[in-house]
ZADO-1210 file (C-alpha; in nm, 4 decimals, padded with zeros to 6 digits):
<atoms>
<atom x="-00.0008" y="-00.0291" z="-00.0409" code="UNK" pos="1"/>
<atom x="00.0215" y="00.3660" z="-00.0463" code="UNK" pos="2"/>
<atom x="00.2098" y="00.5838" z="00.2430" code="UNK" pos="3"/>
<atom x="00.4031" y="00.4712" z="00.5035" code="UNK" pos="4"/>
<atom x="00.2916" y="00.1230" z="00.4427" code="UNK" pos="5"/>
<atom x="00.5285" y="-00.0455" z="00.2318" code="UNK" pos="6"/>
<atom x="00.4616" y="00.0305" z="-00.1695" code="UNK" pos="7"/>
<atom x="00.3074" y="-00.1819" z="-00.3791" code="UNK" pos="8"/>
<atom x="00.2208" y="-00.0360" z="-00.7681" code="UNK" pos="9"/>
<atom x="-00.1087" y="00.1674" z="-00.8114" code="UNK" pos="10"/>
<atom x="-00.1235" y="00.1871" z="-01.1640" code="UNK" pos="11"/>
<atom x="-00.1876" y="00.4749" z="-01.2675" code="UNK" pos="12"/>
<atom x="02.5456" y="02.1699" z="-01.9461" code="UNK" pos="13"/>
<atom x="03.1963" y="02.6885" z="-01.9802" code="UNK" pos="14"/>
<atom x="02.9920" y="02.7911" z="-02.3008" code="UNK" pos="15"/>
<atom x="02.8230" y="03.0477" z="-02.0955" code="UNK" pos="16"/>
<atom x="02.9801" y="03.2849" z="-01.8830" code="UNK" pos="17"/>
<atom x="02.7955" y="03.2172" z="-01.4922" code="UNK" pos="18"/>
<atom x="02.8590" y="03.6112" z="-01.3791" code="UNK" pos="19"/>
<atom x="02.7981" y="03.6693" z="-01.0624" code="UNK" pos="20"/>
<atom x="02.6035" y="03.3394" z="-00.9078" code="UNK" pos="21"/>
<atom x="02.3726" y="03.4417" z="-00.6709" code="UNK" pos="22"/>
<atom x="02.4536" y="03.2403" z="-00.3981" code="UNK" pos="23"/>
<atom x="02.6368" y="03.4121" z="-00.0134" code="UNK" pos="24"/>
<atom x="02.9275" y="03.1933" z="00.1349" code="UNK" pos="25"/>
<atom x="02.9186" y="03.4043" z="00.4903" code="UNK" pos="26"/>
<atom x="02.9034" y="03.1450" z="00.8082" code="UNK" pos="27"/>
<atom x="03.0771" y="02.8525" z="00.6159" code="UNK" pos="28"/>
<atom x="03.3699" y="02.8976" z="00.8388" code="UNK" pos="29"/>
<atom x="03.1809" y="02.7629" z="01.1001" code="UNK" pos="30"/>
<atom x="03.0192" y="02.4954" z="00.8685" code="UNK" pos="31"/>
<atom x="02.6511" y="02.6830" z="00.8812" code="UNK" pos="32"/>
<atom x="02.4201" y="02.6326" z="00.5883" code="UNK" pos="33"/>
<atom x="02.4771" y="02.9390" z="00.3556" code="UNK" pos="34"/>
<atom x="02.1558" y="03.0660" z="00.1992" code="UNK" pos="35"/>
<atom x="02.0988" y="03.2168" z="-00.1770" code="UNK" pos="36"/>
<atom x="02.0700" y="03.5483" z="-00.2150" code="UNK" pos="37"/>
<atom x="01.6585" y="03.5089" z="-00.2768" code="UNK" pos="38"/>
<atom x="01.3717" y="03.4728" z="-00.0712" code="UNK" pos="39"/>
<atom x="01.3465" y="03.0593" z="00.0080" code="UNK" pos="40"/>
<atom x="01.0611" y="02.9198" z="-00.1547" code="UNK" pos="41"/>
<atom x="00.7768" y="02.7667" z="00.0368" code="UNK" pos="42"/>
<atom x="00.7717" y="02.3781" z="-00.0058" code="UNK" pos="43"/>
<atom x="00.5152" y="02.3925" z="-00.2781" code="UNK" pos="44"/>
<atom x="00.6906" y="02.4085" z="-00.6206" code="UNK" pos="45"/>
<atom x="00.4914" y="02.5535" z="-00.8341" code="UNK" pos="46"/>
<atom x="00.5474" y="02.8965" z="-00.8399" code="UNK" pos="47"/>
<atom x="00.7372" y="02.8879" z="-01.1541" code="UNK" pos="48"/>
<atom x="00.4901" y="02.6974" z="-01.3425" code="UNK" pos="49"/>
<atom x="00.3630" y="02.9884" z="-01.5460" code="UNK" pos="50"/>
<atom x="00.7151" y="03.0893" z="-01.6402" code="UNK" pos="51"/>
<atom x="00.7726" y="03.0611" z="-02.0568" code="UNK" pos="52"/>
<atom x="01.0516" y="02.8055" z="-02.2368" code="UNK" pos="53"/>
<atom x="01.2165" y="03.1508" z="-02.2174" code="UNK" pos="54"/>
<atom x="01.1919" y="03.2139" z="-01.8651" code="UNK" pos="55"/>
<atom x="01.3860" y="03.2208" z="-01.4954" code="UNK" pos="56"/>
<atom x="01.6199" y="02.8859" z="-01.4214" code="UNK" pos="57"/>
<atom x="01.6087" y="02.7381" z="-01.0569" code="UNK" pos="58"/>
<atom x="01.7770" y="02.4688" z="-00.8831" code="UNK" pos="59"/>
<atom x="01.6063" y="02.3372" z="-00.5834" code="UNK" pos="60"/>
<atom x="01.8051" y="02.1114" z="-00.3687" code="UNK" pos="61"/>
<atom x="01.5929" y="01.7762" z="-00.2051" code="UNK" pos="62"/>
<atom x="01.8219" y="01.6511" z="00.0287" code="UNK" pos="63"/>
<atom x="02.1013" y="01.3475" z="-00.0048" code="UNK" pos="64"/>
<atom x="02.1791" y="01.3892" z="-00.4117" code="UNK" pos="65"/>
<atom x="01.7647" y="01.5023" z="-00.5278" code="UNK" pos="66"/>
<atom x="01.6573" y="01.8121" z="-00.7201" code="UNK" pos="67"/>
<atom x="01.4210" y="02.0511" z="-00.8700" code="UNK" pos="68"/>
<atom x="01.5561" y="02.2349" z="-01.1590" code="UNK" pos="69"/>
<atom x="01.2792" y="02.4747" z="-01.3283" code="UNK" pos="70"/>
<atom x="01.3619" y="02.5579" z="-01.6788" code="UNK" pos="71"/>
<atom x="01.0770" y="02.8487" z="-01.7626" code="UNK" pos="72"/>
<atom x="00.8062" y="02.5915" z="-01.7435" code="UNK" pos="73"/>
<atom x="01.0317" y="02.2918" z="-01.8209" code="UNK" pos="74"/>
<atom x="01.1071" y="02.0520" z="-01.4872" code="UNK" pos="75"/>
<atom x="01.4139" y="01.7952" z="-01.4756" code="UNK" pos="76"/>
<atom x="01.4359" y="01.6340" z="-01.1418" code="UNK" pos="77"/>
<atom x="01.7711" y="01.4627" z="-00.9976" code="UNK" pos="78"/>
<atom x="01.7402" y="01.1348" z="-00.7526" code="UNK" pos="79"/>
<atom x="01.3903" y="01.2523" z="-00.5953" code="UNK" pos="80"/>
<atom x="01.4126" y="01.1201" z="-00.3305" code="UNK" pos="81"/>
<atom x="01.1650" y="01.3243" z="-00.0751" code="UNK" pos="82"/>
<atom x="00.9832" y="00.9843" z="00.1145" code="UNK" pos="83"/>
<atom x="01.3009" y="00.9973" z="00.3489" code="UNK" pos="84"/>
<atom x="01.2065" y="00.7167" z="00.6136" code="UNK" pos="85"/>
<atom x="01.3873" y="00.5047" z="00.8706" code="UNK" pos="86"/>
<atom x="01.6123" y="00.2144" z="00.8007" code="UNK" pos="87"/>
<atom x="01.8116" y="00.2507" z="01.0750" code="UNK" pos="88"/>
<atom x="02.0953" y="00.3483" z="00.9029" code="UNK" pos="89"/>
<atom x="02.1486" y="00.6650" z="01.1027" code="UNK" pos="90"/>
<atom x="02.1389" y="00.4627" z="01.4001" code="UNK" pos="91"/>
<atom x="02.3839" y="00.2248" z="01.4370" code="UNK" pos="92"/>
<atom x="02.0746" y="-00.0615" z="01.3576" code="UNK" pos="93"/>
<atom x="02.0771" y="-00.0753" z="00.9791" code="UNK" pos="94"/>
<atom x="01.8423" y="-00.3058" z="00.8190" code="UNK" pos="95"/>
<atom x="01.8187" y="-00.4209" z="00.5911" code="UNK" pos="96"/>
<atom x="01.4554" y="-00.5489" z="00.4900" code="UNK" pos="97"/>
<atom x="01.3565" y="-00.2245" z="00.5131" code="UNK" pos="98"/>
<atom x="01.0672" y="-00.2137" z="00.2962" code="UNK" pos="99"/>
<atom x="01.0062" y="00.0271" z="00.0011" code="UNK" pos="100"/>
<atom x="00.8157" y="00.2599" z="00.1170" code="UNK" pos="101"/>
<atom x="00.6461" y="00.4980" z="-00.1096" code="UNK" pos="102"/>
<atom x="00.4778" y="00.8680" z="00.1099" code="UNK" pos="103"/>
<atom x="00.2784" y="01.0731" z="-00.1623" code="UNK" pos="104"/>
<atom x="00.1109" y="01.3041" z="00.1184" code="UNK" pos="105"/>
<atom x="00.5380" y="01.4280" z="00.1276" code="UNK" pos="106"/>
<atom x="00.5654" y="01.4224" z="-00.2790" code="UNK" pos="107"/>
<atom x="00.2210" y="01.5417" z="-00.3828" code="UNK" pos="108"/>
<atom x="00.2718" y="01.9256" z="-00.2375" code="UNK" pos="109"/>
<atom x="00.6459" y="01.8983" z="-00.4138" code="UNK" pos="110"/>
<atom x="00.5985" y="01.7402" z="-00.7876" code="UNK" pos="111"/>
<atom x="00.3342" y="01.8613" z="-00.9863" code="UNK" pos="112"/>
<atom x="00.5796" y="01.8029" z="-01.2984" code="UNK" pos="113"/>
<atom x="00.8504" y="01.7079" z="-01.4228" code="UNK" pos="114"/>
<atom x="00.9943" y="01.5897" z="-01.7951" code="UNK" pos="115"/>
<atom x="01.3094" y="01.4193" z="-01.7140" code="UNK" pos="116"/>
<atom x="01.3778" y="01.2506" z="-01.4113" code="UNK" pos="117"/>
<atom x="01.7845" y="01.1647" z="-01.3918" code="UNK" pos="118"/>
<atom x="01.8828" y="00.9212" z="-01.1845" code="UNK" pos="119"/>
<atom x="02.2605" y="00.8487" z="-01.0549" code="UNK" pos="120"/>
<atom x="02.2194" y="00.4977" z="-00.9455" code="UNK" pos="121"/>
<atom x="01.9365" y="00.2897" z="-00.8224" code="UNK" pos="122"/>
<atom x="01.9736" y="00.2594" z="-00.4277" code="UNK" pos="123"/>
<atom x="01.6623" y="00.3485" z="-00.2629" code="UNK" pos="124"/>
<atom x="01.8233" y="00.6843" z="-00.1260" code="UNK" pos="125"/>
<atom x="01.8248" y="00.7966" z="-00.4894" code="UNK" pos="126"/>
<atom x="01.5599" y="00.5921" z="-00.6428" code="UNK" pos="127"/>
<atom x="01.2479" y="00.4532" z="-00.3941" code="UNK" pos="128"/>
<atom x="01.0198" y="00.7749" z="-00.5141" code="UNK" pos="129"/>
<atom x="01.0996" y="00.7638" z="-00.9109" code="UNK" pos="130"/>
<atom x="00.8675" y="00.4799" z="-01.0445" code="UNK" pos="131"/>
<atom x="00.5958" y="00.6512" z="-00.7996" code="UNK" pos="132"/>
<atom x="00.7307" y="01.0370" z="-00.9640" code="UNK" pos="133"/>
<atom x="00.6941" y="00.8849" z="-01.3075" code="UNK" pos="134"/>
<atom x="00.3958" y="00.7457" z="-01.3323" code="UNK" pos="135"/>
<atom x="00.2138" y="01.0616" z="-01.1800" code="UNK" pos="136"/>
<atom x="00.3385" y="01.2866" z="-01.3952" code="UNK" pos="137"/>
<atom x="00.4439" y="01.0972" z="-01.7000" code="UNK" pos="138"/>
<atom x="00.7778" y="01.1719" z="-01.6504" code="UNK" pos="139"/>
<atom x="01.0954" y="00.9665" z="-01.8918" code="UNK" pos="140"/>
<atom x="01.3157" y="00.8084" z="-01.6529" code="UNK" pos="141"/>
<atom x="01.6922" y="00.8288" z="-01.8065" code="UNK" pos="142"/>
<atom x="01.9267" y="00.6074" z="-01.6204" code="UNK" pos="143"/>
<atom x="02.1319" y="00.2903" z="-01.6211" code="UNK" pos="144"/>
<atom x="02.0210" y="-00.0440" z="-01.7582" code="UNK" pos="145"/>
<atom x="01.9283" y="-00.1412" z="-01.3773" code="UNK" pos="146"/>
<atom x="01.6844" y="00.1617" z="-01.3631" code="UNK" pos="147"/>
<atom x="01.5640" y="00.0624" z="-01.6979" code="UNK" pos="148"/>
<atom x="01.4496" y="-00.2213" z="-01.5238" code="UNK" pos="149"/>
<atom x="01.4144" y="-00.1737" z="-01.1962" code="UNK" pos="150"/>
<atom x="01.1377" y="00.0933" z="-01.3768" code="UNK" pos="151"/>
<atom x="00.9415" y="-00.1895" z="-01.5573" code="UNK" pos="152"/>
<atom x="00.9597" y="-00.3920" z="-01.2259" code="UNK" pos="153"/>
<atom x="00.7550" y="-00.1482" z="-01.1080" code="UNK" pos="154"/>
<atom x="00.5222" y="-00.1833" z="-01.3932" code="UNK" pos="155"/>
<atom x="00.6796" y="00.1399" z="-01.6724" code="UNK" pos="156"/>
<atom x="00.6710" y="00.1224" z="-02.0246" code="UNK" pos="157"/>
<atom x="00.9465" y="00.0562" z="-02.1799" code="UNK" pos="158"/>
<atom x="00.9181" y="00.3860" z="-02.3731" code="UNK" pos="159"/>
<atom x="00.9182" y="00.6212" z="-02.0301" code="UNK" pos="160"/>
<atom x="01.2705" y="00.4491" z="-01.9911" code="UNK" pos="161"/>
<atom x="01.5303" y="00.5637" z="-02.1158" code="UNK" pos="162"/>
<atom x="01.8995" y="00.3400" z="-02.1038" code="UNK" pos="163"/>
<atom x="02.2690" y="00.5324" z="-02.0979" code="UNK" pos="164"/>
<atom x="02.5570" y="00.4116" z="-02.0038" code="UNK" pos="165"/>
<atom x="02.7569" y="00.7292" z="-02.0717" code="UNK" pos="166"/>
<atom x="02.8737" y="00.8955" z="-02.3510" code="UNK" pos="167"/>
<atom x="02.5015" y="01.0140" z="-02.4831" code="UNK" pos="168"/>
<atom x="02.4499" y="01.4111" z="-02.5016" code="UNK" pos="169"/>
<atom x="02.0665" y="01.4218" z="-02.5244" code="UNK" pos="170"/>
<atom x="01.8633" y="01.7874" z="-02.6628" code="UNK" pos="171"/>
<atom x="01.6138" y="01.9085" z="-02.5486" code="UNK" pos="172"/>
<atom x="01.5886" y="02.1846" z="-02.6613" code="UNK" pos="173"/>
<atom x="01.5854" y="02.4877" z="-02.3647" code="UNK" pos="174"/>
<atom x="01.9034" y="02.2341" z="-02.2257" code="UNK" pos="175"/>
<atom x="02.1307" y="01.9588" z="-02.3078" code="UNK" pos="176"/>
<atom x="02.1812" y="01.6314" z="-02.0813" code="UNK" pos="177"/>
<atom x="02.5464" y="01.4951" z="-02.1188" code="UNK" pos="178"/>
<atom x="02.5749" y="01.1553" z="-01.9591" code="UNK" pos="179"/>
<atom x="02.9028" y="01.0818" z="-01.7610" code="UNK" pos="180"/>
<atom x="02.9773" y="00.7278" z="-01.7079" code="UNK" pos="181"/>
<atom x="03.0935" y="00.7672" z="-01.2963" code="UNK" pos="182"/>
<atom x="03.1772" y="00.5344" z="-01.0155" code="UNK" pos="183"/>
<atom x="02.9944" y="00.4928" z="-00.6632" code="UNK" pos="184"/>
<atom x="03.1483" y="00.5668" z="-00.3505" code="UNK" pos="185"/>
<atom x="03.3599" y="00.2879" z="-00.1235" code="UNK" pos="186"/>
<atom x="03.3024" y="00.2314" z="00.2740" code="UNK" pos="187"/>
<atom x="03.5524" y="00.1999" z="00.4876" code="UNK" pos="188"/>
<atom x="03.6086" y="-00.1928" z="00.4297" code="UNK" pos="189"/>
<atom x="03.6782" y="-00.1019" z="00.0426" code="UNK" pos="190"/>
<atom x="03.2934" y="-00.2147" z="-00.0797" code="UNK" pos="191"/>
<atom x="02.9890" y="-00.0931" z="-00.0641" code="UNK" pos="192"/>
<atom x="02.6188" y="-00.1454" z="00.0241" code="UNK" pos="193"/>
<atom x="02.4335" y="-00.4014" z="-00.2461" code="UNK" pos="194"/>
<atom x="02.6444" y="-00.4021" z="-00.5038" code="UNK" pos="195"/>
<atom x="02.5370" y="-00.5788" z="-00.8422" code="UNK" pos="196"/>
<atom x="02.3099" y="-00.4656" z="-01.1700" code="UNK" pos="197"/>
<atom x="02.0031" y="-00.6010" z="-01.3270" code="UNK" pos="198"/>
<atom x="02.0218" y="-00.7553" z="-01.6296" code="UNK" pos="199"/>
<atom x="01.6303" y="-00.8150" z="-01.7704" code="UNK" pos="200"/>
<atom x="01.3418" y="-00.7631" z="-01.5546" code="UNK" pos="201"/>
<atom x="01.3451" y="-00.8090" z="-01.1599" code="UNK" pos="202"/>
<atom x="01.0467" y="-00.9640" z="-00.9661" code="UNK" pos="203"/>
<atom x="00.8478" y="-00.6005" z="-00.8268" code="UNK" pos="204"/>
<atom x="01.1219" y="-00.4611" z="-00.5534" code="UNK" pos="205"/>
<atom x="00.9655" y="-00.5154" z="-00.1617" code="UNK" pos="206"/>
<atom x="01.2658" y="-00.3899" z="00.0485" code="UNK" pos="207"/>
<atom x="01.5995" y="-00.1722" z="00.0150" code="UNK" pos="208"/>
<atom x="01.8379" y="-00.4654" z="-00.0796" code="UNK" pos="209"/>
<atom x="01.6371" y="-00.5158" z="-00.3561" code="UNK" pos="210"/>
<atom x="01.7692" y="-00.1332" z="-00.5123" code="UNK" pos="211"/>
<atom x="02.1706" y="-00.2064" z="-00.5999" code="UNK" pos="212"/>
<atom x="02.3693" y="00.0136" z="-00.6846" code="UNK" pos="213"/>
<atom x="02.3193" y="-00.0856" z="-01.0878" code="UNK" pos="214"/>
<atom x="02.6163" y="00.1066" z="-01.1955" code="UNK" pos="215"/>
<atom x="02.6707" y="00.4681" z="-01.1539" code="UNK" pos="216"/>
<atom x="02.6637" y="00.8300" z="-01.3607" code="UNK" pos="217"/>
<atom x="02.6690" y="01.1734" z="-01.2980" code="UNK" pos="218"/>
<atom x="02.5225" y="01.4370" z="-01.5438" code="UNK" pos="219"/>
<atom x="02.5945" y="01.7816" z="-01.6675" code="UNK" pos="220"/>
<atom x="02.2972" y="01.9990" z="-01.7724" code="UNK" pos="221"/>
<atom x="02.4058" y="02.2759" z="-02.0003" code="UNK" pos="222"/>
<atom x="02.0935" y="02.5750" z="-01.9937" code="UNK" pos="223"/>
<atom x="02.0300" y="02.7730" z="-02.2998" code="UNK" pos="224"/>
<atom x="02.1381" y="03.0627" z="-02.2510" code="UNK" pos="225"/>
<atom x="02.2375" y="02.9632" z="-01.8344" code="UNK" pos="226"/>
<atom x="02.4137" y="02.7603" z="-01.6846" code="UNK" pos="227"/>
<atom x="02.5769" y="02.4379" z="-01.7058" code="UNK" pos="228"/>
<atom x="02.5952" y="02.2522" z="-01.3628" code="UNK" pos="229"/>
<atom x="02.7272" y="01.8909" z="-01.2913" code="UNK" pos="230"/>
<atom x="02.5630" y="01.6549" z="-01.0465" code="UNK" pos="231"/>
<atom x="02.7394" y="01.3100" z="-00.8809" code="UNK" pos="232"/>
<atom x="02.5482" y="01.1563" z="-00.6746" code="UNK" pos="233"/>
<atom x="02.7986" y="00.9123" z="-00.5270" code="UNK" pos="234"/>
<atom x="03.1723" y="01.0497" z="-00.4251" code="UNK" pos="235"/>
<atom x="03.3832" y="00.8892" z="-00.6133" code="UNK" pos="236"/>
<atom x="03.4503" y="00.9385" z="-01.0049" code="UNK" pos="237"/>
<atom x="03.6284" y="00.7805" z="-01.3248" code="UNK" pos="238"/>
<atom x="03.9026" y="01.1312" z="-01.3812" code="UNK" pos="239"/>
<atom x="03.9079" y="01.1007" z="-01.7194" code="UNK" pos="240"/>
<atom x="03.5627" y="01.1409" z="-01.7918" code="UNK" pos="241"/>
<atom x="03.5491" y="01.4802" z="-01.6923" code="UNK" pos="242"/>
<atom x="03.8112" y="01.5771" z="-01.8981" code="UNK" pos="243"/>
<atom x="03.6425" y="01.9118" z="-02.0954" code="UNK" pos="244"/>
<atom x="03.2591" y="01.9139" z="-01.9161" code="UNK" pos="245"/>
<atom x="03.4313" y="02.1999" z="-01.7061" code="UNK" pos="246"/>
<atom x="03.1132" y="02.3353" z="-01.5340" code="UNK" pos="247"/>
<atom x="03.0053" y="02.6870" z="-01.4004" code="UNK" pos="248"/>
<atom x="02.8915" y="02.5040" z="-01.1320" code="UNK" pos="249"/>
<atom x="02.9370" y="02.2017" z="-00.9741" code="UNK" pos="250"/>
<atom x="02.6910" y="01.9920" z="-00.6942" code="UNK" pos="251"/>
<atom x="02.9565" y="01.7813" z="-00.5843" code="UNK" pos="252"/>
<atom x="02.8860" y="01.4529" z="-00.3222" code="UNK" pos="253"/>
<atom x="03.0018" y="01.4707" z="-00.0182" code="UNK" pos="254"/>
<atom x="03.3137" y="01.1606" z="00.0824" code="UNK" pos="255"/>
<atom x="03.1625" y="00.8597" z="00.2537" code="UNK" pos="256"/>
<atom x="03.5051" y="00.7473" z="00.3729" code="UNK" pos="257"/>
<atom x="03.8387" y="00.8199" z="00.2688" code="UNK" pos="258"/>
<atom x="03.8681" y="00.5042" z="00.0501" code="UNK" pos="259"/>
<atom x="03.8958" y="00.7163" z="-00.2921" code="UNK" pos="260"/>
<atom x="04.2458" y="00.8690" z="-00.2419" code="UNK" pos="261"/>
<atom x="04.2950" y="01.2268" z="-00.3576" code="UNK" pos="262"/>
<atom x="03.8735" y="01.3162" z="-00.3898" code="UNK" pos="263"/>
<atom x="03.8843" y="01.6345" z="-00.4155" code="UNK" pos="264"/>
<atom x="04.2069" y="01.8051" z="-00.5502" code="UNK" pos="265"/>
<atom x="04.1688" y="01.4971" z="-00.8628" code="UNK" pos="266"/>
<atom x="03.7731" y="01.6106" z="-00.9054" code="UNK" pos="267"/>
<atom x="03.8230" y="01.9935" z="-00.8454" code="UNK" pos="268"/>
<atom x="04.1293" y="02.0021" z="-01.1017" code="UNK" pos="269"/>
<atom x="03.9188" y="01.7329" z="-01.3472" code="UNK" pos="270"/>
<atom x="03.6363" y="01.9807" z="-01.3317" code="UNK" pos="271"/>
<atom x="03.8858" y="02.2747" z="-01.4039" code="UNK" pos="272"/>
<atom x="03.8381" y="02.4253" z="-01.0999" code="UNK" pos="273"/>
<atom x="03.3602" y="02.5603" z="-01.1271" code="UNK" pos="274"/>
<atom x="03.2727" y="02.8626" z="-01.0141" code="UNK" pos="275"/>
<atom x="03.0008" y="02.7062" z="-00.7187" code="UNK" pos="276"/>
<atom x="03.0537" y="02.3831" z="-00.5569" code="UNK" pos="277"/>
<atom x="02.7858" y="02.2584" z="-00.3929" code="UNK" pos="278"/>
<atom x="02.8074" y="02.0103" z="-00.1187" code="UNK" pos="279"/>
<atom x="02.5355" y="01.8067" z="-00.1048" code="UNK" pos="280"/>
<atom x="02.4650" y="01.4082" z="00.0062" code="UNK" pos="281"/>
<atom x="02.5764" y="01.5460" z="00.3826" code="UNK" pos="282"/>
<atom x="02.1899" y="01.5848" z="00.5413" code="UNK" pos="283"/>
<atom x="02.1154" y="01.3056" z="00.7669" code="UNK" pos="284"/>
<atom x="01.8547" y="01.1781" z="00.4432" code="UNK" pos="285"/>
<atom x="01.6049" y="00.9540" z="00.7295" code="UNK" pos="286"/>
<atom x="01.4679" y="01.2690" z="00.8517" code="UNK" pos="287"/>
<atom x="01.1656" y="01.5083" z="00.7497" code="UNK" pos="288"/>
<atom x="01.2467" y="01.7367" z="00.4545" code="UNK" pos="289"/>
<atom x="01.2533" y="02.0474" z="00.6607" code="UNK" pos="290"/>
<atom x="01.4687" y="02.2950" z="00.7781" code="UNK" pos="291"/>
<atom x="01.7704" y="02.3840" z="00.9273" code="UNK" pos="292"/>
<atom x="01.8633" y="01.9928" z="00.7846" code="UNK" pos="293"/>
<atom x="01.9701" y="01.8099" z="01.0162" code="UNK" pos="294"/>
<atom x="02.3178" y="01.6301" z="01.0493" code="UNK" pos="295"/>
<atom x="02.4624" y="01.3327" z="01.2105" code="UNK" pos="296"/>
<atom x="02.7792" y="01.4637" z="01.3821" code="UNK" pos="297"/>
<atom x="02.9986" y="01.2250" z="01.1561" code="UNK" pos="298"/>
<atom x="02.9061" y="01.3790" z="00.8377" code="UNK" pos="299"/>
<atom x="02.9065" y="01.7302" z="01.0061" code="UNK" pos="300"/>
<atom x="03.2367" y="01.6473" z="01.0283" code="UNK" pos="301"/>
<atom x="03.2909" y="01.5141" z="00.6239" code="UNK" pos="302"/>
<atom x="03.0600" y="01.8412" z="00.5209" code="UNK" pos="303"/>
<atom x="03.3724" y="02.0794" z="00.7004" code="UNK" pos="304"/>
<atom x="03.6520" y="01.8747" z="00.5206" code="UNK" pos="305"/>
<atom x="03.5319" y="01.9011" z="00.1835" code="UNK" pos="306"/>
<atom x="03.4566" y="02.2672" z="00.2519" code="UNK" pos="307"/>
<atom x="03.8299" y="02.3007" z="00.3789" code="UNK" pos="308"/>
<atom x="03.9463" y="02.0610" z="00.1032" code="UNK" pos="309"/>
<atom x="03.7702" y="02.2638" z="-00.1809" code="UNK" pos="310"/>
<atom x="03.9430" y="02.5703" z="-00.0811" code="UNK" pos="311"/>
<atom x="04.2151" y="02.4017" z="-00.0376" code="UNK" pos="312"/>
<atom x="04.2316" y="02.2898" z="-00.3732" code="UNK" pos="313"/>
<atom x="04.0152" y="02.5396" z="-00.5799" code="UNK" pos="314"/>
<atom x="04.0620" y="02.8492" z="-00.3620" code="UNK" pos="315"/>
<atom x="03.8521" y="03.0630" z="-00.6222" code="UNK" pos="316"/>
<atom x="03.5864" y="02.8207" z="-00.6440" code="UNK" pos="317"/>
<atom x="03.2888" y="02.9896" z="-00.4256" code="UNK" pos="318"/>
<atom x="03.1320" y="02.7041" z="-00.2361" code="UNK" pos="319"/>
<atom x="02.7580" y="02.6886" z="-00.1011" code="UNK" pos="320"/>
<atom x="02.6014" y="02.4954" z="00.1288" code="UNK" pos="321"/>
<atom x="02.2076" y="02.4774" z="00.0150" code="UNK" pos="322"/>
<atom x="01.9379" y="02.4742" z="00.2246" code="UNK" pos="323"/>
<atom x="01.6345" y="02.2213" z="00.1344" code="UNK" pos="324"/>
<atom x="01.3653" y="02.3989" z="-00.0833" code="UNK" pos="325"/>
<atom x="01.5630" y="02.7763" z="-00.1380" code="UNK" pos="326"/>
<atom x="01.5623" y="02.8717" z="-00.4870" code="UNK" pos="327"/>
<atom x="01.9307" y="02.9179" z="-00.6524" code="UNK" pos="328"/>
<atom x="01.9791" y="03.1008" z="-00.9415" code="UNK" pos="329"/>
<atom x="02.3099" y="03.0049" z="-01.0844" code="UNK" pos="330"/>
</atoms>
């Protein structure tokens, strides 16, 4: 069933200079979140609904590596995970048998529309809500072959699923999406939770361990007449795959461990030292999506370390620590 219970299906791109980014880095020395130089929007995201194709471009963080991007009256989502339920992960009692749960009462007020959903990988904290949102909005799901097969397992039609590998540059008119083959982060044992891929349609997933990593992608959105923004969903990368991207803004996942050598210096150099760096995947994603974001002590240290490392490796880059639901204009 939907809502608080287990979810069972219901049928239903530096071509353009950034200029002065509308961000503030005040307070970051203490690790406090910085606010945009704009007024935070309400949790209902219909404000851009009346804008035309050449209207304002805004980026709103939805926690973990999730984003809503409004380009005029068109909306792209990246890893939209809004249900945010308890698996015991942040309590030292992780339960891999936790049932997959979708919360329409949380999702529906935030997701009024979407034309594309970009999935970096298929762990539950990235993919959990994707099938429901795709079914509700008719959005195309762009992701790995694993995402494709998991979408089929959830009852989505094949025509709504766009399997990609990395190297594709998809033209949507007002914006393009470049797909980059990437890597998932490693834990302290140089391993990861739920590795593996789905090479055929599996049974409908029921628990979080039914959603494997499924290979990892990154994306660069290049808005016509606007910024190019690079999105990561996990804290590792194939360095050679990033050369030449040179984004205006880099959305960078906070390192899960120290297993990846020289993570930040290599990343900043490969991306040609972006003008703005936005850390993500540092919040406690099993708490409500309300400000200020809840941060576990270990994650606070990792966030502070990431900020310090960016400032050292790329001193001309601005660091923006986002808040939920806030419209950022780069």
